[in-house]
Gaussian input, Z-matrix of N, CA and C with variables (Angstrom, degrees):
# hf/3-21g

backbone

0 1
 N
 C     1     B1
 C     2     B2     1     A1
 N     3     B3     2     A2     1     D1
 C     4     B4     3     A3     2     D2
 C     5     B5     4     A4     3     D3
 N     6     B6     5     A5     4     D4
 C     7     B7     6     A6     5     D5
 C     8     B8     7     A7     6     D6
 N     9     B9     8     A8     7     D7
 C    10    B10     9     A9     8     D8
 C    11    B11    10    A10     9     D9
 N    12    B12    11    A11    10    D10
 C    13    B13    12    A12    11    D11
 C    14    B14    13    A13    12    D12
 N    15    B15    14    A14    13    D13
 C    16    B16    15    A15    14    D14
 C    17    B17    16    A16    15    D15
 N    18    B18    17    A17    16    D16
 C    19    B19    18    A18    17    D17
 C    20    B20    19    A19    18    D18
 N    21    B21    20    A20    19    D19
 C    22    B22    21    A21    20    D20
 C    23    B23    22    A22    21    D21
 N    24    B24    23    A23    22    D22
 C    25    B25    24    A24    23    D23
 C    26    B26    25    A25    24    D24
 N    27    B27    26    A26    25    D25
 C    28    B28    27    A27    26    D26
 C    29    B29    28    A28    27    D27
 N    30    B30    29    A29    28    D28
 C    31    B31    30    A30    29    D29
 C    32    B32    31    A31    30    D30
 N    33    B33    32    A32    31    D31
 C    34    B34    33    A33    32    D32
 C    35    B35    34    A34    33    D33
 N    36    B36    35    A35    34    D34
 C    37    B37    36    A36    35    D35
 C    38    B38    37    A37    36    D36
 N    39    B39    38    A38    37    D37
 C    40    B40    39    A39    38    D38
 C    41    B41    40    A40    39    D39
 N    42    B42    41    A41    40    D40
 C    43    B43    42    A42    41    D41
 C    44    B44    43    A43    42    D42
 N    45    B45    44    A44    43    D43
 C    46    B46    45    A45    44    D44
 C    47    B47    46    A46    45    D45
 N    48    B48    47    A47    46    D46
 C    49    B49    48    A48    47    D47
 C    50    B50    49    A49    48    D48
 N    51    B51    50    A50    49    D49
 C    52    B52    51    A51    50    D50
 C    53    B53    52    A52    51    D51
 N    54    B54    53    A53    52    D52
 C    55    B55    54    A54    53    D53
 C    56    B56    55    A55    54    D54
 N    57    B57    56    A56    55    D55
 C    58    B58    57    A57    56    D56
 C    59    B59    58    A58    57    D57
 N    60    B60    59    A59    58    D58
 C    61    B61    60    A60    59    D59
 C    62    B62    61    A61    60    D60
 N    63    B63    62    A62    61    D61
 C    64    B64    63    A63    62    D62
 C    65    B65    64    A64    63    D63
 N    66    B66    65    A65    64    D64
 C    67    B67    66    A66    65    D65
 C    68    B68    67    A67    66    D66
 N    69    B69    68    A68    67    D67
 C    70    B70    69    A69    68    D68
 C    71    B71    70    A70    69    D69
 N    72    B72    71    A71    70    D70
 C    73    B73    72    A72    71    D71
 C    74    B74    73    A73    72    D72
 N    75    B75    74    A74    73    D73
 C    76    B76    75    A75    74    D74
 C    77    B77    76    A76    75    D75
 N    78    B78    77    A77    76    D76
 C    79    B79    78    A78    77    D77
 C    80    B80    79    A79    78    D78
 N    81    B81    80    A80    79    D79
 C    82    B82    81    A81    80    D80
 C    83    B83    82    A82    81    D81
 N    84    B84    83    A83    82    D82
 C    85    B85    84    A84    83    D83
 C    86    B86    85    A85    84    D84
 N    87    B87    86    A86    85    D85
 C    88    B88    87    A87    86    D86
 C    89    B89    88    A88    87    D87
 N    90    B90    89    A89    88    D88
 C    91    B91    90    A90    89    D89
 C    92    B92    91    A91    90    D90
 N    93    B93    92    A92    91    D91
 C    94    B94    93    A93    92    D92
 C    95    B95    94    A94    93    D93
 N    96    B96    95    A95    94    D94
 C    97    B97    96    A96    95    D95
 C    98    B98    97    A97    96    D96
 N    99    B99    98    A98    97    D97
 C   100   B100    99    A99    98    D98
 C   101   B101   100   A100    99    D99
 N   102   B102   101   A101   100   D100
 C   103   B103   102   A102   101   D101
 C   104   B104   103   A103   102   D102
 N   105   B105   104   A104   103   D103
 C   106   B106   105   A105   104   D104
 C   107   B107   106   A106   105   D105
 N   108   B108   107   A107   106   D106
 C   109   B109   108   A108   107   D107
 C   110   B110   109   A109   108   D108
 N   111   B111   110   A110   109   D109
 C   112   B112   111   A111   110   D110
 C   113   B113   112   A112   111   D111
 N   114   B114   113   A113   112   D112
 C   115   B115   114   A114   113   D113
 C   116   B116   115   A115   114   D114
 N   117   B117   116   A116   115   D115
 C   118   B118   117   A117   116   D116
 C   119   B119   118   A118   117   D117
 N   120   B120   119   A119   118   D118
 C   121   B121   120   A120   119   D119
 C   122   B122   121   A121   120   D120
 N   123   B123   122   A122   121   D121
 C   124   B124   123   A123   122   D122
 C   125   B125   124   A124   123   D123
 N   126   B126   125   A125   124   D124
 C   127   B127   126   A126   125   D125
 C   128   B128   127   A127   126   D126
 N   129   B129   128   A128   127   D127
 C   130   B130   129   A129   128   D128
 C   131   B131   130   A130   129   D129
 N   132   B132   131   A131   130   D130
 C   133   B133   132   A132   131   D131
 C   134   B134   133   A133   132   D132
 N   135   B135   134   A134   133   D133
 C   136   B136   135   A135   134   D134
 C   137   B137   136   A136   135   D135
 N   138   B138   137   A137   136   D136
 C   139   B139   138   A138   137   D137
 C   140   B140   139   A139   138   D138
 N   141   B141   140   A140   139   D139
 C   142   B142   141   A141   140   D140
 C   143   B143   142   A142   141   D141
 N   144   B144   143   A143   142   D142
 C   145   B145   144   A144   143   D143
 C   146   B146   145   A145   144   D144
 N   147   B147   146   A146   145   D145
 C   148   B148   147   A147   146   D146
 C   149   B149   148   A148   147   D147
 N   150   B150   149   A149   148   D148
 C   151   B151   150   A150   149   D149
 C   152   B152   151   A151   150   D150
 N   153   B153   152   A152   151   D151
 C   154   B154   153   A153   152   D152
 C   155   B155   154   A154   153   D153
 N   156   B156   155   A155   154   D154
 C   157   B157   156   A156   155   D155
 C   158   B158   157   A157   156   D156
 N   159   B159   158   A158   157   D157
 C   160   B160   159   A159   158   D158
 C   161   B161   160   A160   159   D159
 N   162   B162   161   A161   160   D160
 C   163   B163   162   A162   161   D161
 C   164   B164   163   A163   162   D162
 N   165   B165   164   A164   163   D163
 C   166   B166   165   A165   164   D164
 C   167   B167   166   A166   165   D165
 N   168   B168   167   A167   166   D166
 C   169   B169   168   A168   167   D167
 C   170   B170   169   A169   168   D168
 N   171   B171   170   A170   169   D169
 C   172   B172   171   A171   170   D170
 C   173   B173   172   A172   171   D171
 N   174   B174   173   A173   172   D172
 C   175   B175   174   A174   173   D173
 C   176   B176   175   A175   174   D174
 N   177   B177   176   A176   175   D175
 C   178   B178   177   A177   176   D176
 C   179   B179   178   A178   177   D177
 N   180   B180   179   A179   178   D178
 C   181   B181   180   A180   179   D179
 C   182   B182   181   A181   180   D180
 N   183   B183   182   A182   181   D181
 C   184   B184   183   A183   182   D182
 C   185   B185   184   A184   183   D183
 N   186   B186   185   A185   184   D184
 C   187   B187   186   A186   185   D185
 C   188   B188   187   A187   186   D186
 N   189   B189   188   A188   187   D187
 C   190   B190   189   A189   188   D188
 C   191   B191   190   A190   189   D189
 N   192   B192   191   A191   190   D190
 C   193   B193   192   A192   191   D191
 C   194   B194   193   A193   192   D192
 N   195   B195   194   A194   193   D193
 C   196   B196   195   A195   194   D194
 C   197   B197   196   A196   195   D195
 N   198   B198   197   A197   196   D196
 C   199   B199   198   A198   197   D197
 C   200   B200   199   A199   198   D198
 N   201   B201   200   A200   199   D199
 C   202   B202   201   A201   200   D200
 C   203   B203   202   A202   201   D201
 N   204   B204   203   A203   202   D202
 C   205   B205   204   A204   203   D203
 C   206   B206   205   A205   204   D204
 N   207   B207   206   A206   205   D205
 C   208   B208   207   A207   206   D206
 C   209   B209   208   A208   207   D207
 N   210   B210   209   A209   208   D208
 C   211   B211   210   A210   209   D209
 C   212   B212   211   A211   210   D210
 N   213   B213   212   A212   211   D211
 C   214   B214   213   A213   212   D212
 C   215   B215   214   A214   213   D213
 N   216   B216   215   A215   214   D214
 C   217   B217   216   A216   215   D215
 C   218   B218   217   A217   216   D216
 N   219   B219   218   A218   217   D217
 C   220   B220   219   A219   218   D218
 C   221   B221   220   A220   219   D219
 N   222   B222   221   A221   220   D220
 C   223   B223   222   A222   221   D221
 C   224   B224   223   A223   222   D222
 N   225   B225   224   A224   223   D223
 C   226   B226   225   A225   224   D224
 C   227   B227   226   A226   225   D225
 N   228   B228   227   A227   226   D226
 C   229   B229   228   A228   227   D227
 C   230   B230   229   A229   228   D228
 N   231   B231   230   A230   229   D229
 C   232   B232   231   A231   230   D230
 C   233   B233   232   A232   231   D231
 N   234   B234   233   A233   232   D232
 C   235   B235   234   A234   233   D233
 C   236   B236   235   A235   234   D234
 N   237   B237   236   A236   235   D235
 C   238   B238   237   A237   236   D236
 C   239   B239   238   A238   237   D237
 N   240   B240   239   A239   238   D238
 C   241   B241   240   A240   239   D239
 C   242   B242   241   A241   240   D240
 N   243   B243   242   A242   241   D241
 C   244   B244   243   A243   242   D242
 C   245   B245   244   A244   243   D243
 N   246   B246   245   A245   244   D244
 C   247   B247   246   A246   245   D245
 C   248   B248   247   A247   246   D246
 N   249   B249   248   A248   247   D247
 C   250   B250   249   A249   248   D248
 C   251   B251   250   A250   249   D249
 N   252   B252   251   A251   250   D250
 C   253   B253   252   A252   251   D251
 C   254   B254   253   A253   252   D252
 N   255   B255   254   A254   253   D253
 C   256   B256   255   A255   254   D254
 C   257   B257   256   A256   255   D255
 N   258   B258   257   A257   256   D256
 C   259   B259   258   A258   257   D257
 C   260   B260   259   A259   258   D258
 N   261   B261   260   A260   259   D259
 C   262   B262   261   A261   260   D260
 C   263   B263   262   A262   261   D261
 N   264   B264   263   A263   262   D262
 C   265   B265   264   A264   263   D263
 C   266   B266   265   A265   264   D264
 N   267   B267   266   A266   265   D265
 C   268   B268   267   A267   266   D266
 C   269   B269   268   A268   267   D267
 N   270   B270   269   A269   268   D268
 C   271   B271   270   A270   269   D269
 C   272   B272   271   A271   270   D270
 N   273   B273   272   A272   271   D271
 C   274   B274   273   A273   272   D272
 C   275   B275   274   A274   273   D273
 N   276   B276   275   A275   274   D274
 C   277   B277   276   A276   275   D275
 C   278   B278   277   A277   276   D276
 N   279   B279   278   A278   277   D277
 C   280   B280   279   A279   278   D278
 C   281   B281   280   A280   279   D279
 N   282   B282   281   A281   280   D280
 C   283   B283   282   A282   281   D281
 C   284   B284   283   A283   282   D282
 N   285   B285   284   A284   283   D283
 C   286   B286   285   A285   284   D284
 C   287   B287   286   A286   285   D285
 N   288   B288   287   A287   286   D286
 C   289   B289   288   A288   287   D287
 C   290   B290   289   A289   288   D288
 N   291   B291   290   A290   289   D289
 C   292   B292   291   A291   290   D290
 C   293   B293   292   A292   291   D291
 N   294   B294   293   A293   292   D292
 C   295   B295   294   A294   293   D293
 C   296   B296   295   A295   294   D294
 N   297   B297   296   A296   295   D295
 C   298   B298   297   A297   296   D296
 C   299   B299   298   A298   297   D297
 N   300   B300   299   A299   298   D298
 C   301   B301   300   A300   299   D299
 C   302   B302   301   A301   300   D300
 N   303   B303   302   A302   301   D301
 C   304   B304   303   A303   302   D302
 C   305   B305   304   A304   303   D303
 N   306   B306   305   A305   304   D304
 C   307   B307   306   A306   305   D305
 C   308   B308   307   A307   306   D306
 N   309   B309   308   A308   307   D307
 C   310   B310   309   A309   308   D308
 C   311   B311   310   A310   309   D309
 N   312   B312   311   A311   310   D310
 C   313   B313   312   A312   311   D311
 C   314   B314   313   A313   312   D312
 N   315   B315   314   A314   313   D313
 C   316   B316   315   A315   314   D314
 C   317   B317   316   A316   315   D315
 N   318   B318   317   A317   316   D316
 C   319   B319   318   A318   317   D317
 C   320   B320   319   A319   318   D318
 N   321   B321   320   A320   319   D319
 C   322   B322   321   A321   320   D320
 C   323   B323   322   A322   321   D321
 N   324   B324   323   A323   322   D322
 C   325   B325   324   A324   323   D323
 C   326   B326   325   A325   324   D324
 N   327   B327   326   A326   325   D325
 C   328   B328   327   A327   326   D326
 C   329   B329   328   A328   327   D327
 N   330   B330   329   A329   328   D328
 C   331   B331   330   A330   329   D329
 C   332   B332   331   A331   330   D330
 N   333   B333   332   A332   331   D331
 C   334   B334   333   A333   332   D332
 C   335   B335   334   A334   333   D333

   B1=1.4498
   B2=1.5286
   B3=1.3190
   B4=1.4521
   B5=1.5276
   B6=1.3222
   B7=1.4523
   B8=1.5322
   B9=1.3356
   B10=1.4607
   B11=1.5238
   B12=1.3129
   B13=1.4498
   B14=1.5317
   B15=1.3110
   B16=1.4577
   B17=1.5098
   B18=1.2985
   B19=1.4617
   B20=1.5124
   B21=1.3035
   B22=1.4536
   B23=1.5335
   B24=1.3441
   B25=1.4743
   B26=1.5235
   B27=1.3171
   B28=1.4684
   B29=1.5262
   B30=1.3328
   B31=1.4497
   B32=1.5206
   B33=1.3279
   B34=1.4543
   B35=1.5121
   B36=1.2970
   B37=1.4511
   B38=1.5155
   B39=1.3419
   B40=1.4643
   B41=1.5141
   B42=1.2999
   B43=1.4400
   B44=1.5227
   B45=1.3572
   B46=1.4557
   B47=1.5274
   B48=1.2992
   B49=1.4622
   B50=1.5188
   B51=1.3203
   B52=1.4634
   B53=1.5212
   B54=1.3263
   B55=1.4630
   B56=1.5293
   B57=1.3491
   B58=1.4739
   B59=1.5268
   B60=1.3227
   B61=1.4629
   B62=1.5255
   B63=1.3215
   B64=1.4564
   B65=1.5239
   B66=1.3139
   B67=1.4648
   B68=1.5253
   B69=1.3353
   B70=1.4718
   B71=1.5277
   B72=1.3251
   B73=1.4701
   B74=1.5288
   B75=1.3359
   B76=1.4612
   B77=1.5262
   B78=1.3137
   B79=1.4624
   B80=1.5320
   B81=1.3281
   B82=1.4684
   B83=1.5290
   B84=1.3193
   B85=1.4639
   B86=1.5269
   B87=1.3261
   B88=1.4679
   B89=1.5160
   B90=1.3225
   B91=1.4670
   B92=1.5305
   B93=1.3261
   B94=1.4618
   B95=1.5233
   B96=1.3164
   B97=1.4679
   B98=1.5246
   B99=1.3060
   B100=1.4714
   B101=1.5154
   B102=1.3188
   B103=1.4652
   B104=1.5180
   B105=1.3127
   B106=1.4630
   B107=1.5232
   B108=1.3263
   B109=1.4557
   B110=1.5135
   B111=1.3168
   B112=1.4571
   B113=1.5122
   B114=1.3281
   B115=1.4720
   B116=1.5233
   B117=1.2899
   B118=1.4506
   B119=1.5200
   B120=1.2864
   B121=1.4580
   B122=1.5262
   B123=1.3106
   B124=1.4602
   B125=1.5213
   B126=1.3015
   B127=1.4559
   B128=1.5177
   B129=1.3250
   B130=1.4578
   B131=1.5225
   B132=1.3249
   B133=1.4546
   B134=1.5354
   B135=1.3295
   B136=1.4601
   B137=1.5257
   B138=1.3352
   B139=1.4676
   B140=1.5236
   B141=1.3386
   B142=1.4627
   B143=1.5300
   B144=1.3315
   B145=1.4632
   B146=1.5198
   B147=1.3226
   B148=1.4567
   B149=1.5163
   B150=1.3284
   B151=1.4542
   B152=1.5347
   B153=1.3042
   B154=1.4651
   B155=1.5270
   B156=1.3297
   B157=1.4661
   B158=1.5259
   B159=1.3316
   B160=1.4601
   B161=1.5233
   B162=1.3271
   B163=1.4622
   B164=1.5268
   B165=1.3320
   B166=1.4695
   B167=1.5184
   B168=1.3184
   B169=1.4643
   B170=1.5347
   B171=1.3156
   B172=1.4645
   B173=1.5268
   B174=1.3374
   B175=1.4673
   B176=1.5212
   B177=1.3294
   B178=1.4637
   B179=1.5330
   B180=1.3366
   B181=1.4600
   B182=1.5211
   B183=1.3183
   B184=1.4591
   B185=1.5255
   B186=1.3453
   B187=1.4662
   B188=1.5197
   B189=1.3192
   B190=1.4675
   B191=1.5357
   B192=1.3250
   B193=1.4673
   B194=1.5144
   B195=1.3238
   B196=1.4615
   B197=1.5263
   B198=1.3236
   B199=1.4614
   B200=1.5309
   B201=1.3250
   B202=1.4578
   B203=1.5320
   B204=1.3362
   B205=1.4672
   B206=1.5245
   B207=1.3341
   B208=1.4716
   B209=1.5230
   B210=1.3225
   B211=1.4665
   B212=1.5274
   B213=1.3362
   B214=1.4601
   B215=1.5294
   B216=1.3235
   B217=1.4709
   B218=1.5315
   B219=1.3275
   B220=1.4545
   B221=1.5242
   B222=1.3074
   B223=1.4587
   B224=1.5293
   B225=1.3314
   B226=1.4707
   B227=1.5345
   B228=1.3232
   B229=1.4625
   B230=1.5164
   B231=1.3115
   B232=1.4626
   B233=1.5125
   B234=1.2952
   B235=1.4530
   B236=1.5185
   B237=1.3156
   B238=1.4528
   B239=1.5171
   B240=1.3291
   B241=1.4585
   B242=1.5123
   B243=1.3321
   B244=1.4642
   B245=1.5303
   B246=1.3097
   B247=1.4659
   B248=1.5215
   B249=1.3280
   B250=1.4587
   B251=1.5267
   B252=1.3158
   B253=1.4526
   B254=1.5135
   B255=1.3362
   B256=1.4521
   B257=1.5208
   B258=1.3207
   B259=1.4640
   B260=1.5291
   B261=1.3199
   B262=1.4551
   B263=1.5277
   B264=1.3156
   B265=1.4619
   B266=1.5250
   B267=1.3477
   B268=1.4737
   B269=1.5193
   B270=1.3331
   B271=1.4655
   B272=1.5243
   B273=1.3314
   B274=1.4631
   B275=1.5241
   B276=1.3293
   B277=1.4607
   B278=1.5281
   B279=1.3216
   B280=1.4646
   B281=1.5211
   B282=1.3136
   B283=1.4691
   B284=1.5285
   B285=1.3253
   B286=1.4648
   B287=1.5273
   B288=1.3079
   B289=1.4609
   B290=1.5136
   B291=1.3127
   B292=1.4450
   B293=1.5111
   B294=1.3381
   B295=1.4568
   B296=1.5289
   B297=1.3124
   B298=1.4565
   B299=1.5198
   B300=1.3036
   B301=1.4641
   B302=1.5278
   B303=1.3121
   B304=1.4591
   B305=1.5283
   B306=1.3019
   B307=1.4625
   B308=1.5208
   B309=1.3243
   B310=1.4631
   B311=1.5283
   B312=1.3215
   B313=1.4522
   B314=1.5293
   B315=1.2992
   B316=1.4662
   B317=1.5193
   B318=1.3167
   B319=1.4596
   B320=1.5269
   B321=1.3217
   B322=1.4641
   B323=1.5231
   B324=1.2950
   B325=1.4660
   B326=1.5149
   B327=1.2988
   B328=1.4630
   B329=1.5107
   B330=1.2774
   B331=1.4634
   B332=1.5246
   B333=1.3149
   B334=1.4806
   B335=1.4995
   A1=108.49
   A2=116.21
   A3=121.33
   A4=109.29
   A5=118.30
   A6=122.79
   A7=109.69
   A8=114.84
   A9=121.72
   A10=108.44
   A11=115.66
   A12=120.44
   A13=108.74
   A14=116.35
   A15=122.30
   A16=108.71
   A17=116.37
   A18=120.14
   A19=107.56
   A20=116.82
   A21=122.92
   A22=108.34
   A23=117.45
   A24=119.86
   A25=113.76
   A26=117.95
   A27=120.63
   A28=110.70
   A29=115.39
   A30=123.28
   A31=112.35
   A32=116.65
   A33=122.03
   A34=107.25
   A35=116.84
   A36=121.51
   A37=110.00
   A38=114.50
   A39=120.43
   A40=106.70
   A41=115.38
   A42=120.85
   A43=108.15
   A44=116.06
   A45=120.26
   A46=109.62
   A47=115.30
   A48=119.07
   A49=109.47
   A50=116.21
   A51=121.47
   A52=110.36
   A53=117.68
   A54=122.26
   A55=111.29
   A56=115.48
   A57=119.11
   A58=110.81
   A59=116.10
   A60=120.67
   A61=111.06
   A62=117.24
   A63=120.79
   A64=110.68
   A65=117.61
   A66=121.42
   A67=111.39
   A68=117.11
   A69=120.83
   A70=111.55
   A71=115.88
   A72=119.93
   A73=110.18
   A74=116.14
   A75=119.61
   A76=111.09
   A77=118.45
   A78=122.07
   A79=111.17
   A80=116.01
   A81=120.11
   A82=110.94
   A83=117.21
   A84=121.16
   A85=110.19
   A86=117.56
   A87=121.12
   A88=111.11
   A89=116.83
   A90=120.50
   A91=110.37
   A92=117.80
   A93=121.30
   A94=111.20
   A95=117.51
   A96=121.20
   A97=110.18
   A98=117.58
   A99=120.31
   A100=111.53
   A101=117.28
   A102=120.27
   A103=111.28
   A104=117.58
   A105=120.82
   A106=111.39
   A107=117.36
   A108=120.21
   A109=115.90
   A110=118.40
   A111=118.48
   A112=108.72
   A113=117.46
   A114=118.58
   A115=110.85
   A116=114.22
   A117=119.86
   A118=108.71
   A119=117.48
   A120=120.50
   A121=108.24
   A122=114.58
   A123=120.91
   A124=107.67
   A125=115.29
   A126=120.09
   A127=107.81
   A128=115.33
   A129=121.08
   A130=108.02
   A131=117.39
   A132=119.38
   A133=113.77
   A134=117.23
   A135=119.93
   A136=110.55
   A137=117.34
   A138=120.28
   A139=110.95
   A140=116.86
   A141=119.43
   A142=112.17
   A143=117.69
   A144=121.66
   A145=108.39
   A146=115.12
   A147=121.26
   A148=111.16
   A149=116.12
   A150=119.97
   A151=108.00
   A152=117.56
   A153=121.32
   A154=111.20
   A155=117.09
   A156=120.10
   A157=111.47
   A158=116.95
   A159=120.57
   A160=111.37
   A161=117.01
   A162=120.45
   A163=110.73
   A164=116.90
   A165=120.44
   A166=111.18
   A167=115.94
   A168=120.48
   A169=110.68
   A170=116.13
   A171=121.58
   A172=111.50
   A173=116.31
   A174=121.18
   A175=113.36
   A176=116.26
   A177=122.62
   A178=111.17
   A179=114.02
   A180=120.77
   A181=109.30
   A182=116.31
   A183=121.42
   A184=110.32
   A185=115.68
   A186=120.48
   A187=110.85
   A188=116.43
   A189=119.69
   A190=110.87
   A191=116.71
   A192=120.55
   A193=110.75
   A194=116.32
   A195=120.50
   A196=110.41
   A197=117.42
   A198=120.41
   A199=111.00
   A200=117.10
   A201=120.70
   A202=110.71
   A203=116.61
   A204=120.52
   A205=111.41
   A206=117.01
   A207=119.24
   A208=110.76
   A209=116.97
   A210=120.49
   A211=110.91
   A212=116.48
   A213=121.43
   A214=112.53
   A215=116.17
   A216=122.27
   A217=111.40
   A218=116.48
   A219=122.01
   A220=112.28
   A221=117.39
   A222=121.72
   A223=108.86
   A224=118.23
   A225=119.30
   A226=110.90
   A227=116.04
   A228=120.90
   A229=109.60
   A230=114.88
   A231=122.43
   A232=107.52
   A233=115.84
   A234=119.55
   A235=108.72
   A236=115.39
   A237=121.84
   A238=106.14
   A239=114.89
   A240=118.65
   A241=108.69
   A242=115.62
   A243=120.36
   A244=112.02
   A245=117.20
   A246=120.26
   A247=111.62
   A248=115.21
   A249=122.88
   A250=109.51
   A251=115.73
   A252=122.22
   A253=108.91
   A254=115.21
   A255=121.77
   A256=108.68
   A257=116.24
   A258=121.10
   A259=107.75
   A260=115.94
   A261=119.68
   A262=111.01
   A263=117.14
   A264=121.05
   A265=110.28
   A266=116.72
   A267=119.64
   A268=111.54
   A269=117.05
   A270=119.61
   A271=110.54
   A272=116.60
   A273=119.64
   A274=110.95
   A275=116.00
   A276=120.52
   A277=110.22
   A278=116.16
   A279=121.74
   A280=110.89
   A281=116.25
   A282=120.47
   A283=109.96
   A284=116.34
   A285=121.03
   A286=111.63
   A287=116.59
   A288=120.08
   A289=113.23
   A290=117.39
   A291=119.64
   A292=110.61
   A293=114.99
   A294=122.46
   A295=110.76
   A296=115.45
   A297=120.67
   A298=107.96
   A299=116.66
   A300=120.90
   A301=108.26
   A302=115.58
   A303=119.54
   A304=109.75
   A305=116.47
   A306=120.93
   A307=112.59
   A308=117.61
   A309=119.30
   A310=112.29
   A311=119.52
   A312=120.08
   A313=111.89
   A314=116.30
   A315=120.90
   A316=110.68
   A317=115.10
   A318=120.35
   A319=108.52
   A320=117.88
   A321=119.57
   A322=111.32
   A323=114.96
   A324=119.84
   A325=110.73
   A326=114.00
   A327=118.96
   A328=109.13
   A329=116.18
   A330=121.91
   A331=108.02
   A332=115.31
   A333=120.01
   A334=109.74
   D1=132.08
   D2=-178.49
   D3=-101.21
   D4=138.15
   D5=-178.69
   D6=-114.78
   D7=146.52
   D8=177.03
   D9=-111.09
   D10=148.15
   D11=178.36
   D12=-113.64
   D13=138.58
   D14=176.41
   D15=-124.87
   D16=139.55
   D17=177.30
   D18=-96.35
   D19=122.75
   D20=179.47
   D21=-88.09
   D22=164.73
   D23=-179.20
   D24=-54.89
   D25=-31.65
   D26=179.86
   D27=-89.59
   D28=14.80
   D29=179.66
   D30=59.79
   D31=38.87
   D32=172.33
   D33=-100.56
   D34=151.40
   D35=-179.99
   D36=-102.93
   D37=141.76
   D38=174.29
   D39=-117.49
   D40=128.42
   D41=-179.82
   D42=-100.20
   D43=124.34
   D44=-178.05
   D45=-143.69
   D46=153.88
   D47=176.59
   D48=-86.51
   D49=165.26
   D50=178.41
   D51=-60.52
   D52=-41.11
   D53=-179.47
   D54=-65.14
   D55=-41.58
   D56=178.22
   D57=-63.99
   D58=-42.13
   D59=179.37
   D60=-63.39
   D61=-45.31
   D62=177.71
   D63=-60.75
   D64=-41.80
   D65=179.41
   D66=-63.90
   D67=-43.35
   D68=178.29
   D69=-62.43
   D70=-43.74
   D71=179.92
   D72=-65.91
   D73=-43.98
   D74=-179.87
   D75=-62.23
   D76=-41.46
   D77=178.41
   D78=-63.74
   D79=-42.54
   D80=-179.70
   D81=-65.20
   D82=-41.84
   D83=179.43
   D84=-66.46
   D85=-41.93
   D86=178.55
   D87=-59.51
   D88=-45.70
   D89=179.05
   D90=-62.48
   D91=-43.73
   D92=-179.65
   D93=-62.97
   D94=-43.72
   D95=-179.56
   D96=-65.44
   D97=-42.70
   D98=179.11
   D99=-62.72
   D100=-38.73
   D101=179.46
   D102=-66.25
   D103=-32.17
   D104=-179.03
   D105=-79.68
   D106=-44.47
   D107=-170.39
   D108=-93.59
   D109=-21.13
   D110=177.49
   D111=-80.17
   D112=130.56
   D113=-179.87
   D114=-64.73
   D115=135.38
   D116=176.99
   D117=-83.75
   D118=137.61
   D119=178.98
   D120=-77.33
   D121=113.31
   D122=-179.05
   D123=-100.26
   D124=123.56
   D125=179.73
   D126=-94.01
   D127=118.17
   D128=179.98
   D129=-91.23
   D130=119.45
   D131=-177.20
   D132=-71.61
   D133=-17.02
   D134=-178.45
   D135=-96.66
   D136=140.67
   D137=176.67
   D138=-72.59
   D139=173.30
   D140=-178.58
   D141=-72.76
   D142=-26.19
   D143=174.55
   D144=-114.44
   D145=127.62
   D146=-174.38
   D147=-107.12
   D148=144.23
   D149=171.55
   D150=-84.47
   D151=-176.77
   D152=-175.06
   D153=-60.45
   D154=-47.76
   D155=-178.13
   D156=-62.88
   D157=-42.82
   D158=179.49
   D159=-66.69
   D160=-39.49
   D161=178.67
   D162=-64.51
   D163=-40.77
   D164=176.96
   D165=-61.73
   D166=-42.92
   D167=178.51
   D168=-64.91
   D169=-43.11
   D170=-178.90
   D171=-64.30
   D172=-43.78
   D173=-178.70
   D174=-85.69
   D175=-12.37
   D176=-177.63
   D177=59.15
   D178=49.69
   D179=176.78
   D180=-131.26
   D181=164.06
   D182=179.41
   D183=-77.51
   D184=157.47
   D185=178.29
   D186=-58.56
   D187=-42.35
   D188=-177.84
   D189=-62.05
   D190=-36.35
   D191=177.31
   D192=-66.27
   D193=-43.10
   D194=179.23
   D195=-63.34
   D196=-45.51
   D197=177.98
   D198=-61.97
   D199=-37.04
   D200=177.65
   D201=-63.99
   D202=-42.62
   D203=177.25
   D204=-61.84
   D205=-40.82
   D206=-179.15
   D207=-70.20
   D208=-38.29
   D209=179.83
   D210=-62.82
   D211=-39.11
   D212=179.32
   D213=-84.09
   D214=-2.82
   D215=-176.76
   D216=61.21
   D217=34.65
   D218=179.12
   D219=-86.50
   D220=-13.84
   D221=-174.88
   D222=-130.11
   D223=141.78
   D224=179.00
   D225=-71.84
   D226=131.55
   D227=178.82
   D228=-152.33
   D229=166.21
   D230=175.86
   D231=-128.68
   D232=153.40
   D233=-179.80
   D234=-129.24
   D235=131.35
   D236=174.36
   D237=-126.44
   D238=110.46
   D239=-174.27
   D240=66.17
   D241=-124.68
   D242=179.06
   D243=-99.99
   D244=3.43
   D245=-176.26
   D246=-100.84
   D247=141.93
   D248=177.22
   D249=-100.37
   D250=141.23
   D251=176.36
   D252=-132.36
   D253=149.87
   D254=-177.75
   D255=-130.69
   D256=127.83
   D257=176.35
   D258=-76.18
   D259=126.76
   D260=-179.02
   D261=-62.40
   D262=-37.33
   D263=179.35
   D264=-65.25
   D265=-43.46
   D266=178.48
   D267=-65.82
   D268=-35.86
   D269=177.67
   D270=-65.83
   D271=-41.31
   D272=177.84
   D273=-61.94
   D274=-43.01
   D275=178.34
   D276=-63.65
   D277=-42.87
   D278=179.19
   D279=-60.05
   D280=-41.58
   D281=179.63
   D282=-66.39
   D283=-49.12
   D284=-175.50
   D285=-66.05
   D286=-44.39
   D287=-175.50
   D288=-88.55
   D289=-10.70
   D290=-175.65
   D291=68.12
   D292=29.91
   D293=-174.78
   D294=-64.24
   D295=132.83
   D296=175.43
   D297=-132.74
   D298=120.89
   D299=177.34
   D300=-89.82
   D301=93.45
   D302=178.89
   D303=-76.67
   D304=162.72
   D305=-176.14
   D306=-60.36
   D307=-34.28
   D308=-176.44
   D309=-72.93
   D310=-23.99
   D311=179.18
   D312=-121.07
   D313=19.18
   D314=-176.83
   D315=-82.39
   D316=132.94
   D317=175.33
   D318=-83.49
   D319=151.35
   D320=179.31
   D321=-56.72
   D322=152.64
   D323=178.63
   D324=-59.71
   D325=143.20
   D326=177.83
   D327=-94.15
   D328=140.50
   D329=176.00
   D330=-102.16
   D331=150.10
   D332=176.76
   D333=-70.26

């Protein structure tokens, strides 16, 4: 059996066999690969439909700006009774595409 010597930062020696060293390296590589390739479960604190306060926080805009966008139909929204709701997916699309629902091409409001 052949042994390898490693010098540690405190100049201590660790005696290990070739098989033990290969096993340690293989275990370390497996853990590293799994951490990279396995999807991490990301918990999103915001629901899929946002109220006015949540939408303002998500978009980082003032309430008055959000209300102005809804009044001009520049932003996708839904209304149930007197409350406004915003789909997070539609807001993301609106941000990415620069989507603006102008009055001439605006579809009627959707109800829940």
